[in-house]
C-alpha positions in Angstrom: 0.0 -0.1 -0.1 2.8 2.4 1.0 4.8 1.5 -2.6 1.5 2.8 -4.0 1.0 5.5 -2.6 4.7 7.2 -2.6 5.1 5.3 -6.0 6.4 8.7 -7.6 8.7 9.5 -5.1 10.6 6.1 -5.4 11.0 6.5 -8.6 12.3 9.8 -9.0 15.0 8.2 -6.2 15.3 5.2 -8.7 18.4 6.9 -10.3 20.0 7.6 -7.0 19.8 4.0 -5.7 21.4 2.9 -9.6 24.3 4.9 -8.9 25.2 4.2 -5.1 24.7 0.3 -6.2 27.4 0.7 -9.1 29.6 3.0 -7.6 29.7 2.3 -4.1 28.0 -1.3 -3.3 29.4 -3.4 -6.1 32.9 -2.7 -5.5 32.9 -3.5 -1.6 33.4 -7.3 -3.3 36.9 -6.0 -3.6 37.0 -6.5 0.1 38.0 -9.8 -0.5 41.7 -8.6 -1.8 42.3 -7.3 1.3 42.9 -10.7 2.3 44.3 -12.5 -0.4 47.3 -12.6 -2.0 46.7 -11.3 -5.4 48.2 -13.5 -8.2 47.0 -12.2 -11.5 48.0 -15.5 -13.4 45.3 -17.3 -11.0 42.8 -14.4 -11.3 41.4 -12.5 -7.6 38.9 -15.5 -6.5 41.8 -18.4 -7.4 44.5 -16.5 -5.4 45.8 -17.8 -2.4 44.2 -16.9 1.3 46.4 -14.6 3.3 43.9 -14.0 6.4 45.2 -10.9 8.3 48.5 -10.8 7.0 48.2 -8.0 4.7 47.1 -5.8 8.0 49.7 -7.5 10.1 52.6 -6.1 7.2 50.7 -2.7 7.4 51.2 -2.0 11.1 54.3 -4.0 11.5 56.7 -0.7 9.9 57.9 1.7 12.2 56.3 3.9 10.1 53.0 2.9 11.3 52.4 5.5 13.9 53.9 7.9 12.3 51.7 7.9 9.2 48.0 7.3 11.6 49.6 10.2 13.4 49.9 12.6 11.0 46.5 11.3 9.2 44.4 12.1 12.3 46.0 15.2 13.0 46.3 16.8 10.2 42.5 16.1 9.2 41.8 17.7 12.3 43.1 20.4 11.9 41.3 21.0 8.6 38.0 20.7 10.3 38.4 22.5 12.3 40.1 25.1 10.5 37.5 24.7 7.9 35.0 25.1 10.2 36.0 28.8 11.6 36.7 30.8 8.7 34.0 29.0 6.7 31.7 29.6 8.9 33.2 33.2 9.5 33.3 34.2 5.9 29.8 32.9 5.5 28.7 35.6 8.1 30.7 38.1 6.3 29.3 37.5 3.3 26.0 37.5 3.8 26.9 41.0 5.3 27.4 42.4 2.1 24.2 44.5 0.9 25.6 45.1 -3.1 24.6 42.3 -5.0 27.3 42.3 -7.6 30.1 42.8 -4.4 28.9 39.5 -3.2 29.0 37.5 -6.1 32.6 38.7 -6.6 33.9 38.1 -3.2 31.7 34.5 -3.4 33.7 33.9 -7.3 37.7 34.7 -5.7 37.2 32.8 -2.3 35.8 30.2 -4.1 38.2 30.2 -7.1 40.9 28.4 -5.6 38.7 25.4 -4.6 38.2 25.2 -8.5 42.2 24.5 -8.8 43.8 21.0 -9.4 46.5 20.2 -6.8 49.1 20.3 -9.3 48.6 24.3 -9.6 48.4 25.2 -6.3 51.5 23.0 -5.7 53.3 25.3 -8.1 51.1 28.1 -6.4 52.6 27.1 -2.6 56.3 26.2 -5.1 56.4 30.4 -6.1 55.6 31.1 -2.2 58.2 28.9 -0.9 61.3 28.0 -3.3 64.2 28.8 -1.4 65.9 30.5 -5.1 63.1 32.4 -6.5 60.3 32.4 -4.3 58.7 35.5 -2.8 58.8 34.8 1.5 62.5 34.4 0.9 63.1 36.7 -1.9 60.8 39.6 -0.3 60.1 39.3 2.9 62.7 36.9 4.8 66.2 38.5 2.9 65.0 42.1 3.0 65.3 41.5 6.5 68.8 40.2 6.5 67.7 36.7 7.6 68.9 33.8 6.1 66.5 32.1 3.2 64.7 28.8 4.7 65.0 25.7 2.7 61.3 24.8 3.1 61.1 21.6 1.6 64.6 20.4 4.1 62.9 21.4 6.9 59.5 19.5 7.8 59.4 21.7 11.6 57.2 24.0 9.1 54.7 21.7 7.4 52.3 20.9 10.1 51.6 24.9 9.8 51.8 25.0 6.1 49.7 22.0 5.0 47.1 23.3 7.0 46.9 27.0 5.9 47.0 25.8 1.8 44.6 23.0 2.2 42.3 26.0 4.3 43.1 28.5 1.7 41.7 25.6 -1.1 38.9 25.0 0.4 37.0 27.6 2.7 34.8 28.9 -0.5 33.6 25.8 -1.2 31.8 25.2 2.6 31.4 28.8 3.1 29.2 29.1 -0.1 27.7 26.1 1.9 26.8 28.0 5.3 26.4 30.8 3.1 23.1 29.0 1.3 22.0 27.9 4.6 22.2 31.6 6.3 20.4 33.1 3.0 17.7 31.0 4.1 17.1 32.1 7.7 13.4 33.8 8.2 14.4 37.7 8.2 11.9 38.1 11.4 14.5 36.6 13.4 16.9 39.5 12.9 14.5 42.5 12.7 12.2 41.1 16.2 16.3 41.1 17.6 16.6 44.7 16.3 13.6 46.0 17.8 14.8 44.0 21.4 18.3 46.1 20.5 20.6 43.2 19.8 23.9 43.9 18.3 24.7 42.3 14.7 27.6 39.6 17.3 24.4 39.1 19.6 22.6 38.2 16.7 24.9 36.2 15.0 25.4 34.6 18.4 22.0 33.7 19.4 20.0 33.6 15.7 22.6 32.8 12.9 24.9 29.7 14.1 22.0 27.9 16.4 20.1 27.9 13.0 22.6 26.9 10.7 24.3 24.4 13.3 22.3 21.4 11.4 24.0 22.1 8.5 27.3 22.8 10.6 27.2 19.0 12.0 25.9 17.4 9.1 29.4 18.9 6.7 31.8 17.7 10.5 30.5 14.5 10.4 31.2 13.6 6.7 34.4 15.2 7.3 34.7 12.9 10.2 33.9 9.7 8.0 36.8 10.4 6.1 39.0 11.7 8.9 41.6 8.4 7.9 41.6 9.3 4.8 44.2 12.2 3.0 44.4 14.0 0.2 46.6 12.6 -2.4 47.0 15.4 -4.0 47.9 17.7 -0.9 50.6 15.6 0.6 52.0 14.8 -2.7 52.0 18.0 -4.9 52.2 20.6 -2.5 55.2 18.6 -0.6 56.9 18.3 -4.3 57.5 14.5 -2.4 60.5 15.8 -0.6 61.9 12.7 1.2 63.7 15.7 4.2 60.1 16.1 5.2 58.8 12.9 5.3 58.6 12.9 9.0 55.5 15.4 9.3 54.4 14.6 5.5 53.7 11.2 5.1 49.9 9.8 5.7 48.0 7.1 5.2 47.3 7.5 1.9 50.6 8.5 0.6 52.3 5.8 2.2 50.2 3.1 0.6 50.3 5.0 -2.4 54.4 4.5 -2.4 54.2 1.4 -1.3 52.1 0.1 -4.0 54.5 1.8 -6.4 58.0 0.1 -4.9 56.4 -3.1 -4.2 52.8 -3.3 -6.6 51.1 -5.5 -3.1 47.6 -5.3 -3.9 46.4 -6.7 -0.8 48.0 -4.1 1.3 46.6 -1.3 -0.4 43.6 -3.3 0.5 43.8 -3.5 3.6 44.7 0.0 4.2 41.7 1.1 2.5 39.7 -1.4 4.4 40.9 -0.3 7.7 40.2 3.2 6.6 36.7 3.0 5.4 36.1 0.8 8.9 37.8 3.2 10.7 35.2 6.4 9.8 32.1 3.9 10.0 32.8 3.5 13.6 33.9 7.1 14.1 30.8 8.3 12.1 28.3 6.2 13.9 29.9 7.4 17.3 30.2 11.3 16.2 26.3 11.2 15.1 25.7 9.6 19.0 27.1 12.0 21.1 25.6 14.8 18.5 22.5 13.0 18.8 22.7 12.7 22.7 24.0 16.9 23.1 20.7 18.3 20.6 18.2 16.3 23.0 20.0 17.2 25.9 20.4 20.6 24.9 17.5 21.1 22.7 20.0 22.6 19.5 16.7 21.5 17.1 
């Protein structure tokens, strides 16, 4: 009876269902590779089972702690920075009354998001190059200081990478939050003005609470991929410099290098499965915590 009642809506969801079935669920059959020693002569199904040996190989290396630590800490910093700056920029854009200027600023802020990591890597090199870099030639040397070899000093990259990632992605997130802010009923602000509320009070008591559901959803989506790293960021921006590997090597780049050097598909699949399971657990945990918090504090 319900199927007949909502058949139009079910038909509308059919393309999305087919898309996720083909791209997200059918490939899950490949999980079996994580437990096999893949031999292309035998084929995937006939290859020998190795149980958890692929996982043992992944975590037996002395780099296991470093790459896990780097992946978690970088992604945590990305989540916090993207949230704070994106919400702040969205609020500022919403305060611009001239539509032409608002559209112009939105386009400028969104532009880095549309650039490939290869281009971003060259932009970063133009700033950080020891010979021709803007920072060395126009800031450090005029002050009488020695040029810094950025691509040989690992201590700087825990700050450089979050800055680059925020610069590239904050435009996209700010547009999402701006769309949520624009959808807020203006009567709330008019009532607050009548009560004598200032801009900061309206932002704190109206804007942020009403866009909280969008903030939580966007954060949960990022938490779900906290064990996944953007290979483009950690490969292209760092120029794959071995001298800074201690602070730039993450799970994805480690697996990628291992796959290129050893061709170990089983280990790469094991790492992907490990990342997916941890991400799934983190999403459920974060969603549970947020649900409890929202019920106790009447957030929604």
